[in-house]
Steps between C-alpha positions, in 0.01 A plus 500: 500500500726796568673752275877516536637779276628569150529252213667465160339501156373140468281289732700253709404219737711340774438281805675491839431239767455628851523183710476681833153626406393177324424673172660606175513856371423571136644824366351670194652810342239685293635783279151623394158517659308209343226244557698205637412145598745291702429127545673196648489164318620150581728297270197356318367846415219493758434840654576493874403856583459849367748733664384833356252626241454872441677820399860481616645851514863562403737373769655199670261272691534213743236225526510230768441137401385306805684173561158333552434501123820325390720206604874532561699407192200553274550659161246773429446764236412866550325663204470877459249600233433845353332618178798432268732322743520156663795388710526161667772425753587156636562488874604218733392559857718340770483481881 
């Protein structure tokens, strides 16, 4: 996880594949400092891994998703959970 700078007013989630490093990068913009849980699920709703669980200070963060935990072309879901907020994003990871 690394902090990357300023953010807007609402939490956002995005994913970028980095094929040269054999991993995907998950970006989370957090406008407030809150207890945050970030999890990765398969298409059947089974939890694959927890990415982060703790206080996430205000800022933009990058989390790496190792290619060893997913298969190319697989559809996954990233869920960001906070006290009064849940956001789920569908992602398709390719080679």
